C-alpha positions in Angstrom: -79.0 -92.8 -100.6 -76.9 -93.8 -97.5 -73.5 -92.2 -97.6 -70.5 -91.7 -95.4 -71.9 -89.2 -92.8 -73.5 -89.9 -89.5 -76.8 -89.3 -91.2 -76.6 -92.5 -93.2 -79.7 -94.1 -91.6 -81.8 -91.0 -92.2 -80.6 -90.8 -95.8 -81.9 -94.4 -96.3 -85.3 -93.3 -95.0 -85.3 -90.2 -97.3 -84.1 -92.1 -100.3 -86.6 -95.0 -99.9 -89.4 -92.4 -99.5 -88.4 -90.8 -102.6 -88.0 -93.9 -104.8 -91.3 -95.4 -103.6 -93.4 -92.2 -104.3 -92.1 -91.2 -107.7 -95.0 -90.8 -110.2 -94.8 -94.1 -112.1 -96.5 -92.7 -115.2 -93.5 -90.3 -115.6 -90.5 -91.9 -114.0 -88.8 -95.2 -113.5 -86.4 -95.0 -110.6 -83.7 -97.3 -109.2 -81.6 -97.0 -106.0 -78.0 -96.0 -105.9 -76.8 -97.2 -102.4 -73.8 -95.8 -100.8 -72.1 -97.5 -98.1 -70.5 -95.9 -94.9 -67.2 -96.8 -96.6 -68.2 -94.8 -99.8 -68.9 -98.0 -102.0 -71.5 -97.3 -104.6 -73.9 -100.1 -105.5 -76.7 -100.1 -108.0 -78.7 -102.7 -110.0 -77.6 -103.7 -113.4 -79.9 -103.3 -116.3 -82.7 -105.8 -116.0 -82.0 -106.6 -112.4 -85.1 -107.5 -110.3 -85.4 -104.4 -108.1 -88.5 -102.3 -108.2 -90.0 -99.7 -105.7 -91.2 -99.6 -103.1 -88.0 -100.2 -101.2 -88.0 -100.1 -97.4 -85.1 -98.8 -95.4 -84.4 -102.2 -93.8 -84.3 -103.7 -97.3 -81.8 -101.1 -98.4 -79.6 -101.8 -95.4 -79.7 -105.5 -96.3 -78.8 -104.8 -99.8 -75.8 -102.7 -98.7 -74.6 -105.4 -96.4 -75.2 -108.2 -99.0 -75.6 -106.8 -102.6 -76.8 -109.2 -105.3 -74.1 -110.6 -107.4 -75.3 -108.8 -110.6 -75.2 -105.4 -109.0 -72.5 -102.8 -109.9 -70.1 -102.1 -107.0 -67.6 -99.3 -107.3 -65.4 -97.6 -104.8 -65.8 -93.8 -104.8 -64.2 -91.9 -106.6 -62.5 -94.4 -108.9 -65.4 -95.0 -111.2 -64.9 -97.6 -113.9 -68.5 -97.4 -114.4 -71.2 -95.0 -113.4 -74.9 -95.2 -113.0 -76.9 -94.2 -116.1 -79.9 -91.9 -115.5 -81.7 -88.9 -116.8 -81.5 -87.2 -113.5 -80.2 -88.2 -110.1 -82.5 -87.4 -107.2 -80.1 -86.8 -104.2 -81.4 -88.2 -101.0 -78.1 -87.8 -99.1 -77.5 -85.8 -96.0 -74.4 -84.4 -94.4 -70.8 -84.8 -95.4 -70.4 -86.5 -98.8 -73.8 -85.5 -100.0 -74.9 -82.1 -98.7 -71.5 -80.4 -98.9 -71.1 -79.9 -102.6 -68.5 -82.8 -103.2 -71.1 -85.1 -104.9 -72.7 -82.2 -106.9 -69.2 -81.2 -108.1 -68.7 -84.8 -109.5 -72.0 -84.7 -111.2 -71.4 -81.3 -112.6 -68.0 -82.5 -114.0 -69.7 -85.4 -115.6 -72.6 -83.3 -117.0 -75.1 -85.5 -115.1 -78.4 -83.6 -114.1 -79.3 -83.8 -110.4 -81.8 -82.4 -108.1 -81.3 -79.4 -105.9 -78.5 -77.0 -105.5 -75.1 -76.9 -107.3 -71.8 -77.5 -105.7 -71.1 -73.9 -104.8 -74.4 -73.2 -103.1 -74.3 -76.7 -101.3 -70.8 -75.9 -99.9 -71.8 -72.6 -98.7 -75.0 -73.8 -96.9 -73.2 -76.7 -95.4 -70.5 -74.6 -93.7 -72.1 -72.7 -90.9 -69.4 -70.1 -90.8 -69.8 -69.3 -94.5 -73.6 -69.1 -94.0 -73.3 -66.7 -91.0 -71.0 -64.4 -93.0 -73.3 -64.4 -95.9 -76.3 -63.8 -93.7 -74.6 -60.7 -92.3 -73.5 -59.4 -95.8 -77.2 -59.7 -96.9 -78.7 -58.0 -93.7 -80.4 -61.3 -92.6 -80.4 -61.2 -88.8 -78.4 -63.9 -87.0 -77.1 -64.3 -83.5 -73.8 -62.9 -82.6 -70.9 -65.3 -83.1 -67.1 -65.9 -82.9 -64.9 -68.4 -84.6 -62.3 -70.5 -82.9 -59.0 -71.6 -84.8 -57.5 -74.9 -83.9 -54.9 -73.4 -81.8 -57.7 -72.0 -79.6 -59.2 -75.4 -78.8 -58.5 -75.2 -75.1 -58.7 -72.8 -72.1 -58.0 -69.7 -74.2 -60.7 -70.5 -76.7 -63.3 -71.2 -74.0 -62.3 -67.9 -72.3 -62.6 -66.0 -75.6 -66.2 -67.2 -76.1 -67.2 -66.5 -72.6 -65.8 -63.1 -72.8 -67.3 -62.2 -76.2 -70.7 -64.0 -76.0 -71.4 -64.8 -72.4 -73.2 -67.9 -71.1 -75.3 -69.7 -72.2 -74.0 -70.2 -75.7 -74.0 -72.7 -78.5 -70.8 -74.4 -79.8 -71.0 -76.0 -83.3 -68.9 -78.1 -85.7 -69.3 -75.9 -88.7 -70.2 -78.7 -91.1 -72.3 -81.0 -88.9 -75.9 -81.8 -90.1 -79.1 -82.9 -88.3 -77.8 -81.1 -85.2 -74.8 -83.4 -85.0 -71.8 -81.7 -83.4 -74.0 -79.0 -81.5 -73.7 -78.3 -77.8 -75.7 -75.9 -75.8 -73.5 -74.9 -72.8 -74.5 -73.1 -69.7 -71.3 -73.1 -67.5 -67.5 -72.8 -67.9 -66.8 -76.5 -67.4 -69.4 -77.5 -70.0 -68.0 -74.9 -72.5 -64.4 -76.2 -72.1 -65.6 -79.8 -72.6 -67.6 -78.8 -75.8 -64.6 -77.0 -77.2 -62.3 -80.0 -76.5 -64.7 -82.7 -77.8 -66.1 -80.8 -80.9 -62.8 -79.6 -81.8 -61.2 -83.1 -82.2 -62.1 -83.3 -86.0 -63.0 -79.6 -86.8 -60.9 -77.2 -88.9 -62.8 -74.3 -87.0 -65.4 -74.0 -84.4 -68.4 -71.7 -84.3 -69.9 -70.4 -81.2 -73.0 -68.1 -81.0 -75.2 -66.6 -78.4 -77.8 -68.8 -77.2 -81.1 -67.2 -78.1 -84.1 -68.4 -76.0 -87.2 -68.5 -78.0 -89.6 -70.4 -80.3 -88.1 -72.4 -83.1 -89.3 -72.3 -86.7 -88.3 -73.5 -90.0 -89.5 -72.5 -93.5 -89.1 -74.2 -96.9 -88.5 -72.6 -100.2 -89.6 -74.3 -103.4 -88.7 -72.5 -106.6 -91.6 -72.0 -108.9 -94.0 -71.0 -106.2 -95.1 -67.4 -105.7 -94.0 -67.6 -102.1 -92.2 -69.8 -99.6 -94.0 -72.6 -97.9 -96.0 -72.2 -94.7 -93.4 -72.2 -91.8 -93.4 -74.8 -89.1 -93.1 -74.1 -85.4 -90.8 -76.8 -83.7 -91.5 -77.5 -80.0 -89.0 -79.9 -78.5 -90.5 -81.8 -75.6 -87.4 -83.0 -73.8 -84.4 -81.1 -75.4 -83.0 -77.7 -75.1 -83.1 -77.3 -78.9 -84.0 -79.3 -82.1 -81.4 -81.9 -81.5 -80.7 -85.1 -83.6 -82.7 -87.1 -81.1 -85.6 -84.6 -81.3 -85.6 -84.7 -85.1 -85.8 -88.5 -85.5 -87.0 -90.1 -82.3 -90.8 -90.3 -82.2 -92.6 -88.2 -79.5 -89.7 -85.9 -78.7 -90.9 -83.0 -80.7 -94.2 -81.3 -81.7 -94.2 -79.9 -85.2 -97.0 -77.4 -86.0 -97.7 -76.4 -89.6 -98.5 -73.7 -90.2 -96.7 -72.1 -87.1 -99.0 -70.3 -84.7 -97.0 -67.1 -84.9 -98.4 -63.5 -85.6 -99.0 -62.8 -89.3 -96.2 -60.3 -89.5 -93.6 -62.8 -88.0 -94.9 -65.5 -90.5 -94.4 -63.1 -93.3 -91.0 -62.1 -92.1 -89.8 -65.8 -91.7 -90.9 -66.4 -95.3 -89.1 -63.3 -96.6 -85.9 -64.2 -94.8 -86.2 -67.8 -95.9 -86.2 -66.7 -99.6 -83.5 -64.2 -98.9 -81.3 -66.9 -97.3 -81.9 -69.2 -100.3 -80.7 -66.6 -102.5 -77.8 -65.3 -100.5 -76.3 -68.9 -100.3 -76.8 -69.3 -104.0 -79.2 -72.3 -103.6 -81.3 -73.8 -106.3 -84.7 -75.5 -106.4 -85.5 -75.9 -102.7 -84.1 -75.4 -99.3 -85.2 -75.0 -95.7 -84.1 -72.3 -93.3 -84.3 -72.6 -89.4 -85.1 -69.6 -87.3 -85.5 -68.7 -83.6 -88.1 -66.0 -82.7 -87.5 -64.3 -79.3 -90.1 -61.8 -78.6 -88.2 -60.7 -75.5 -85.4 -59.4 -77.6 -87.6 -56.9 -79.4 -91.1 -56.1 -80.5 -92.6 -57.5 -83.6 -90.1 -59.2 -85.8 -87.0 -57.7 -84.1 -86.4 -60.9 -82.2 -86.2 -63.1 -85.3 -82.7 -64.7 -86.2 -81.7 -67.1 -88.9 -79.9 -70.2 -87.5 -78.9 -72.2 -90.5 -80.1 -73.1 -94.1 -80.5 -76.8 -95.1 -79.8 -77.4 -98.9 -80.8 -81.1 -98.5 -83.3 -81.3 -95.7 -84.8 -84.5 -94.6 -87.2 -85.9 -97.3 -89.1 -88.7 -95.9 -92.9 -88.5 -96.3 -93.2 -87.2 -92.8 -90.2 -84.8 -92.9 -91.0 -81.0 -92.4 -90.5 -79.8 -95.9 -93.1 -82.3 -97.3 -95.4 -81.5 -94.4 -95.2 -77.7 -95.4 -95.8 -78.6 -99.0 -98.8 -80.6 -98.2 -100.2 -77.5 -96.4 -99.7 -75.7 -99.6 -101.7 -78.3 -101.5 -98.8 -80.2 -103.0 -98.8 -83.9 -102.1 -95.5 -85.9 -101.7 -95.5 -87.5 -105.2 -96.3 -84.0 -106.8 -93.5 -82.4 -104.7 -91.0 -84.9 -106.1 -92.2 -84.2 -109.7 -91.9 -80.4 -109.0 -88.3 -80.8 -107.7 -87.3 -83.0 -110.6 -88.9 -80.7 -113.2 -87.4 -77.5 -111.6 -84.0 -79.2 -111.4 -84.0 -80.0 -115.1 -84.3 -76.2 -115.8 -80.9 -75.4 -114.2 
């Protein structure tokens, strides 16, 4: 938990939630804390660290680890945590992009969730869009900008091919970090400049006005989980602030959509999971715009999360609860399903 991405604080909450809710009759867990500088820290055998662990305690341990803890700078491992399986509670770059999964695969260490290939595909929004299209999964029209287009020419290209408003995205940003909804030429040029500072490519897509939804897939179940409708109260979309600041979003599970739309969201969520070569669990975000077409014609896949937020109050655990699976049982299901891969 933790990690090098801007989602470090969210990961601490997810990791502590996971550690504190493992079934004690089946599992004995311990934290592997990863600093923003990619230093790994974990308790030595016999160290006095037992769940539950709170996020502020995890932060304190990262800042001042006990003397008897292991401390290793990634990736020069002179030691490595010993576990039957690693439950990955990381989000964003360094955890969700396949790099950690690749190392664990090389070391033949079991871990939860998707492998390195699927994780890399899902993290890259451009690869995801391409695979959506190849597998006939509806998604909003898009264009890609190369680094030499991060200026007036790129902004003009976007406006010509997509029109305004549109959405500009860093292709590997998570939790809606690196996303800008732009409605005029000046905002578009600014977004291209700012988001292009550290991006190998930029993705721009048509802004589809509609109702946002998200749907989890949990392998081993007959069908995907009940979708959630997301209603941001202050934001133009489900932004980072809307995700994690209390009171900025209303989350309704199950979503109050027509039955045929619910069924199509679930079908496309599973199809996205499979198209991106994901394993065990994922969550795909959608926008439904009835004005685009009748029935399910206005449904578009936005992106798929291979490591969605995993606090007890996160969306995927909420959906599992509606399906009759409590948080602790959900963790057990993910561990057991991951051990099959």
